[in-house]
C-alpha positions in Angstrom: 152.8 82.0 -63.4 149.6 80.0 -62.8 148.0 78.0 -65.6 144.9 76.4 -64.1 142.9 73.7 -65.9 141.1 70.7 -64.8 142.0 67.8 -67.1 141.0 64.3 -66.1 142.6 61.3 -68.0 140.1 59.6 -70.4 137.8 57.2 -68.6 138.5 53.6 -69.6 135.1 52.3 -68.4 133.8 51.7 -71.9 137.0 50.1 -73.3 135.8 46.5 -73.1 132.4 47.4 -74.7 133.9 49.4 -77.4 136.4 46.7 -78.3 133.6 44.1 -78.3 131.5 46.3 -80.6 134.5 46.6 -83.0 135.3 43.0 -83.0 131.6 42.0 -83.7 131.5 43.9 -87.0 131.3 41.8 -90.2 135.1 41.6 -90.7 138.0 39.5 -89.6 139.4 40.7 -86.3 141.7 43.7 -86.6 141.2 43.8 -90.4 140.4 47.6 -90.4 143.8 48.4 -88.8 144.3 51.8 -87.6 140.6 52.7 -88.3 139.8 50.3 -85.5 142.2 52.0 -83.1 140.9 55.4 -84.2 137.2 54.3 -83.5 138.2 52.9 -80.2 140.0 56.1 -79.2 137.2 58.5 -80.2 134.7 56.3 -78.3 136.9 56.6 -75.2 137.4 60.3 -75.5 133.6 60.8 -75.7 132.8 58.1 -73.4 130.2 56.8 -75.8 129.6 53.6 -77.7 127.9 55.8 -80.4 130.4 58.7 -80.8 129.6 61.6 -83.1 131.7 64.3 -84.7 129.9 67.6 -84.6 130.8 70.9 -86.2 134.6 70.0 -86.7 136.8 73.1 -86.7 140.3 74.2 -87.2 141.6 77.3 -85.5 144.5 79.0 -87.3 146.6 81.1 -85.1 148.9 83.6 -86.7 151.8 85.5 -85.1 155.1 87.0 -86.0 158.5 86.3 -84.6 161.3 88.8 -83.9 163.9 86.3 -84.9 162.7 86.5 -88.5 164.8 89.7 -88.7 168.0 87.7 -88.2 167.5 85.6 -91.3 166.2 82.3 -90.2 163.6 82.0 -92.9 163.6 81.9 -96.7 160.6 84.3 -96.7 160.3 87.9 -95.3 158.1 88.5 -92.2 155.6 90.3 -94.4 154.4 86.9 -95.7 152.6 86.3 -92.4 150.2 89.1 -92.9 149.9 88.4 -96.7 149.0 84.7 -96.0 146.5 85.7 -93.3 144.8 87.6 -96.1 145.0 84.6 -98.3 143.2 82.5 -95.6 140.5 85.0 -95.3 139.8 85.0 -99.1 139.9 81.2 -99.2 143.0 80.8 -101.2 145.3 78.7 -99.1 145.8 75.0 -99.1 144.0 74.5 -95.8 141.0 76.4 -97.2 140.8 74.0 -100.0 141.1 70.8 -98.0 138.9 72.1 -95.2 136.2 73.0 -97.6 136.4 69.6 -99.3 136.1 67.8 -96.1 133.6 70.0 -94.2 135.7 71.6 -91.6 135.1 75.2 -90.4 138.1 77.5 -90.4 138.6 80.2 -87.8 141.4 82.6 -88.3 143.0 84.3 -85.3 145.5 87.3 -85.3 147.5 86.2 -82.3 150.3 88.7 -82.9 150.9 89.6 -86.5 153.3 92.5 -87.1 150.9 94.6 -89.1 147.7 96.6 -88.8 145.1 94.3 -90.2 141.8 95.4 -91.6 138.8 94.1 -89.8 137.1 91.1 -91.4 134.0 89.1 -90.5 136.1 85.9 -90.5 139.1 87.2 -88.6 139.2 87.1 -84.8 141.4 90.1 -83.6 143.3 88.8 -80.6 146.7 90.5 -81.1 148.9 90.3 -78.1 151.5 92.5 -79.7 152.9 93.1 -83.1 155.1 90.1 -83.0 157.6 88.7 -80.3 160.9 90.2 -79.4 164.0 88.8 -81.1 165.2 86.1 -78.6 168.8 86.8 -79.7 168.5 90.0 -77.5 165.6 89.5 -75.1 162.9 86.9 -74.2 160.3 86.6 -76.9 157.5 87.6 -74.6 156.7 88.6 -71.0 155.1 86.4 -68.5 152.0 88.6 -68.6 151.9 88.3 -72.5 152.3 84.5 -72.2 149.5 84.3 -69.8 147.2 86.4 -71.9 147.9 84.4 -74.9 147.2 81.1 -73.2 144.0 82.5 -71.7 142.9 83.7 -75.2 143.5 80.4 -76.8 141.4 78.7 -74.1 138.6 81.2 -74.5 138.4 80.7 -78.2 138.1 77.0 -77.7 135.3 77.5 -75.2 133.4 79.6 -77.7 133.7 76.8 -80.3 132.5 74.2 -77.8 129.5 76.3 -76.8 128.7 76.6 -80.5 128.4 72.8 -80.7 131.9 71.8 -81.9 133.3 68.6 -80.2 136.2 67.9 -82.6 138.8 70.6 -83.0 142.3 71.1 -84.3 144.9 73.9 -84.4 146.9 75.3 -87.3 149.4 78.1 -87.3 151.0 80.7 -89.5 154.1 82.7 -88.7 157.5 83.3 -90.5 160.2 82.0 -88.2 158.0 79.8 -86.1 159.9 76.5 -86.9 162.8 78.2 -85.1 160.7 78.7 -82.0 159.4 75.1 -82.2 162.9 73.7 -82.6 164.2 75.6 -79.6 161.1 74.6 -77.4 161.7 71.0 -78.5 165.4 71.1 -77.5 164.6 72.7 -74.2 162.0 70.3 -73.1 163.4 67.0 -74.6 167.2 67.7 -74.4 167.4 66.3 -78.0 170.5 68.0 -79.6 169.4 71.3 -81.3 170.9 70.3 -84.7 168.4 67.3 -84.7 165.5 69.7 -83.9 166.1 72.3 -86.6 164.7 71.8 -90.0 164.5 73.6 -93.4 161.2 75.4 -92.5 160.0 77.2 -95.6 162.7 75.7 -97.8 166.2 76.7 -96.7 169.2 75.5 -98.7 172.2 73.8 -96.9 174.0 77.0 -96.2 170.9 78.8 -94.9 170.1 75.8 -92.8 173.6 75.9 -91.2 173.1 79.6 -90.5 169.8 79.0 -88.9 171.3 76.3 -86.6 174.2 78.7 -85.7 171.8 81.5 -84.8 169.7 79.3 -82.6 172.7 77.9 -80.8 173.7 81.6 -80.2 170.2 82.3 -78.9 170.5 79.4 -76.4 173.7 80.8 -75.1 171.9 84.2 -74.5 169.5 82.7 -71.9 169.9 80.7 -68.8 169.2 77.0 -69.5 165.8 75.9 -68.4 163.5 73.0 -69.0 160.5 74.8 -67.3 157.8 74.7 -69.9 156.4 78.2 -69.2 159.8 79.8 -69.0 160.9 78.1 -72.3 157.7 79.4 -73.9 158.3 83.0 -72.7 162.0 82.9 -73.9 161.6 81.2 -77.2 157.9 80.9 -78.1 155.5 82.7 -80.2 152.1 84.2 -79.4 150.5 81.7 -81.8 152.3 78.9 -80.2 151.2 80.1 -76.7 147.6 80.4 -77.7 147.8 76.9 -79.1 148.9 75.7 -75.7 145.8 77.2 -74.0 143.6 75.9 -76.8 144.9 72.4 -76.3 144.5 72.5 -72.6 140.9 73.8 -72.8 139.9 71.4 -75.5 141.1 68.5 -73.2 139.3 69.9 -70.2 136.1 70.0 -72.2 136.5 66.5 -73.4 136.8 67.4 -77.0 138.5 65.2 -79.7 141.8 67.1 -80.5 143.4 66.8 -84.0 147.1 67.5 -83.9 148.9 69.0 -87.0 152.6 69.2 -87.7 155.9 70.3 -86.1 154.9 73.7 -84.7 151.5 72.4 -83.4 153.4 69.6 -81.8 155.8 71.9 -80.1 152.9 73.8 -78.5 151.5 70.3 -77.5 154.8 69.5 -75.9 154.4 72.6 -73.6 150.7 71.7 -72.8 151.7 68.1 -72.0 154.5 69.1 -69.8 152.0 71.1 -67.8 149.1 68.5 -68.0 150.2 65.1 -69.3 146.5 63.9 -69.5 146.0 66.3 -72.5 147.5 63.5 -74.7 144.6 61.2 -73.9 142.4 63.5 -76.1 144.9 63.9 -79.0 144.8 62.2 -82.5 147.9 62.9 -84.5 147.0 63.6 -88.1 150.4 63.1 -89.9 154.2 63.1 -89.6 155.6 66.1 -91.5 158.8 66.3 -93.6 160.2 68.8 -91.2 163.3 67.5 -89.4 162.5 66.9 -85.7 158.8 66.1 -86.1 159.2 62.3 -86.1 161.4 62.5 -83.0 158.8 64.8 -81.3 156.0 62.3 -82.2 158.1 59.6 -80.5 158.1 61.8 -77.4 154.4 61.5 -77.4 154.4 57.7 -78.3 152.1 58.8 -81.2 151.3 56.9 -84.3 150.2 59.5 -86.9 147.6 58.7 -89.4 149.2 59.9 -92.5 152.8 60.3 -93.9 152.5 62.5 -97.0 155.9 64.4 -96.6 154.0 67.6 -95.9 155.8 70.6 -94.3 153.2 73.3 -94.8 151.6 73.8 -91.5 148.3 75.8 -91.5 146.4 72.8 -90.2 146.6 71.2 -93.6 147.4 67.8 -92.2 144.3 67.9 -90.0 142.0 68.8 -92.9 143.5 65.9 -94.9 143.3 63.3 -92.1 139.8 64.3 -90.9 137.8 62.0 -93.4 139.6 59.0 -91.6 138.0 60.1 -88.3 134.6 60.1 -90.1 135.3 56.7 -91.5 136.2 55.3 -88.1 133.0 56.7 -86.5 130.8 55.7 -89.3 132.0 52.0 -89.3 131.6 51.8 -85.6 128.0 53.3 -85.7 126.5 51.8 -88.8 128.4 48.7 -90.1 126.5 45.5 -89.3 127.4 43.0 -86.7 127.7 39.2 -87.5 124.4 38.8 -85.7 122.7 41.6 -87.5 123.9 40.5 -90.9 123.3 36.9 -90.3 126.9 36.1 -91.0 128.7 33.2 -89.3 131.5 34.5 -87.1 134.9 32.9 -86.8 134.8 29.6 -85.0 137.1 28.8 -82.1 139.1 25.7 -81.8 
């Protein structure tokens, strides 16, 4: 399978200029902490001493998973379609936070196991009505995987052409923490039991059953650390679309906001294919799902928030976005020592 993108590492030519601009603001050196790091990173991504965040958007990809029929979730698969309807009527947590903080939401049917009514705010991009149960067969074919990656890339291109330069990706799909855990294990070799979490709220007995089922799934398929093969075997259509979305956003030089555990599993695949994608990523938060902290460590990522979230949907992105605007605003509008007529620190 061929996944073709042209992703250049971020250009560091402006690094010294950005750092000097940050250091000359009317404050002690480093006193704005992570906001300074964030402003520096956004400036590098956009290759601009005056970065802007235009039409920020969250794409929420929804898809169902065949493994849900085997009892890995506390909720039935029907919840995926029901929550999609909730997104479309503005009733979900991510709707609330996105509206509060000025982010557009785009809802995508990547592979929900239901016939969904058309809606002006729903993009119908269904690959199939859910993946296969990977206890019995690979989740998807190579052709389906390629189609999903291409679709995710195409949707990001549409956003970029509409003026968006800051984008993040959320997901919805009962059973997708199982896929994320398996992908994490396959690509990092971290023991499976350290990758599997409680998802939608499993009790101890249900969690052990989930681990056992996923161990059985691993035994059903040849061991592989190939990112595309792993994605085909254990992934979801929403995860595959996110892979394409990450890669296209990086190719276009967009600021990428990364959400939680499932979103990071998709990024793990994308980064295995094109490591430079990480140059464009800002990690919104560390979730309460077991495995996420270790997955962030694989990226050497320092998340902006630690709120014990484990919701998905892009909720962490919507909550963290005001920090990006604060970083850009202080860089662009805060006075320098010279402009304010304030004495700078003397040197010994």
